[in-house]
Structure formats: C-alpha cells, structure tokens
C-alpha positions, 0 to 999 in steps of 0.5 A: 387772290383766293379765287385765283389760288382756287382756280389754279388749284383746280387746274393743277388737280385736273392736270394731275388727274388727266396725266394719271388717266393717260398713264393708266391708258398707256399701260393698258393699251400699250402694244408691244412692237418688236425692235427688230422691225426697225432693223429689218426695215433699214435693210429693205429698199423702202420702195413700197412697190408691193412686189413681195405681195405685201403693201409696203416695206414695213408691213413686209418687215412685220410679216418676216418677224411673224414668219409669214414670208421669206426674205427672198420675196423682196425681189427689189433688194440685193441677195446680200441684203436679203441674206443679212435679213435671214441671218438676223432672223435666223431663218432661210433666205428662201428661193423665190423666183423672180417675176418679170413683166412681159408684154403679149404683143410684138406689133410695133408701127412697122409691122402693125397698121393703124386705122385712125389717127388719134389726137388727144391726151397722150395716154393709152387709157384715154385713147382706148376710150375712143373707139379702142385707140385707133390700132388696126388690131383691137388687141394690140399695144397702143404705144402711148407709154402709160406703162413707161410713165407708171414704172417707178424703176425705169424698167420700161422704155418705148422703142422707135416703133412705139412698143414697150421694151422691159429691162429684165434687170431693172424690173422688180415685178411690182405689177404697176404696168399690169394695172395701168395697161388698158389692153391687159397685155402685161403679166408677171411671169417667172424667169423660167417661163422662156416660151412666150406667146407675143400676141393676144389676138383672138380674131380669125386668121384672115382678119388678123393678118390684115392688121398685123404681120406678127400676129398669132394665126392659130395655125397650130404648128407650135402645138403640133411640134411641142410636147403633148399638152404643152400648147393648145389653141383657144379662141384663135390663139396659142396658149401655153400650159405653164404647169408643164413648163419643164417640157418647154424648149425652142422646138415649138417656135421653129415653124411659126410662120409669123414669129408670134411664139418666141423663145427668150434668151437672156431676156431677148425674144428669139423667133423661129427659123420659119418666121417671115423676116422683118426688114421694114424700118418705117411705120406702115401707112394708115389703113383705109377707112372702112366703107360706110354701110 
C-alpha cells in the first residue's frame, strides 16, 4: 500500500508540475487574435479562391484588420456585404475594379482547322504534350475543357465549336483558368478593357490564314486607325497598350478584315464592319497531313 501511495503521489505531483508549466507557457506564448477576424470571415464568401490576392478568406480578413487591403478587393462578395465589412471596420469600402478572365482566341472548330485527330485523355494539357495538340494553329485553343473543369464558379462553358465562353457575371477573377491553360490564352483583365485582341498567333500572315479564318494577320489597320500609340504590331500580332486605355474606342476594330480585334459590349465581342462574315455552322474538315521530306 505504501508503494501504491508513493506512486500515486509522484504521479499527482508530476501532473501538477506539468499543468503549471503549461499555464506558464500559455501565458508567455499567447498570441492575441482580434475577435473581429471571426466576424469579418463570417461576412466573406469563404470561397478561398485567391481573387483578392490573398490565399484564403481568413488571411484576407486578417489583412483587412491590419489595414493592408480594402473590402472591395473581394470580388466574389456582394457589394452589400463588402459595405458591411467596411462599416464594421470604419474604413472605406474601396473601388477595386473587377477582373474578368478573357480568352485570346476565337478559333472554334468552324473557323479553325485541325491537322490531326487527338485520341487520349480529354485534357488540353495532355493533348498539348502530343505535338502541340493537333490544331492547325499552334497558338490556338485546344477546346478540351480544362478551364471549364477547373473553374469552381461555373463561369466557363464550352460552346458547340469547342471554344470556352466566360460568363462575366459569374467570373470572380480567381485566375484558375489562367493557371490551367497550356497555351497561356487566358488572362485577367479589368472590366474597362473593352478593346480586345481575340488572338495570340505569331505566325506570318499566309501561314496563319491557312489555319484559321479569324486570325490576326498583323495587317496594321487597327494600329493606323486607333489613336497614336494605343496599338502596335509585335511578332506578327496586334498589341494594345492598356496604359492608354482611356483613348480606346470601337474605331480600331472597323477595318479589321478577320475580326481578330473586337469591342466588348456587355461582355459580348463585337466585330468590325470590315470583318468577313462567318456563316459556316459545321466544323472544318481536318487538314491534309504535311508531306514527308
């Protein structure tokens, strides 16, 4: 009995000692957390999409508390909830412009030819590893829907011609489609960027037009018609200088012969009057294979 009592006393003393050590450690290592973080997190969508530039809603709430960002940076949230956050913190809601994912390609199957039939995993990334994917234009969209699958907000849908269409109302600007596209065709653009080059081709004109009917041919008409310095030709492609976006207008699209440069109206691309009309409804036949040398 004495040994049992002794062992019990030792265990009790050890328990008291450890509890005391934990209490001291808790006091010395305690990190204060502002209770408003939980309140703000409850007002956020908890999408953890990263569109705000922060890796998750809770870190975004912490950044708001620290005055490192503004509520309007959360483009997934409603304006009303962002205003509630601003009122809670006693700060301005901010005026962050929405970013929308845009695709720099209009080459659906009815206007852009394929040079090989791809058979394998239905994935743009997988197809791109097989000689570029099989499309005639090596710069063009492969149309297998990686972006559609990756989008967590159902903002991207492939149309009947295998071309991703972005729903601007649903798009949060998270950038997942930008990361997943093996052809680097997606980018996040402010809503105010309404003048848009619907192409990434950098091949010479004759070769480019043999692959796609809506390709940029670098004819230079858009640059000649636009205000000076707004558009330049670079690597056989028209490039817009968005630092001069206040000069942009539909005038630059009117003489484009292929409709590769467009003006966005309510999120829909408008081609110029000089663009060739697209009447074909069915996919183009596959291109003849290149002759062996």
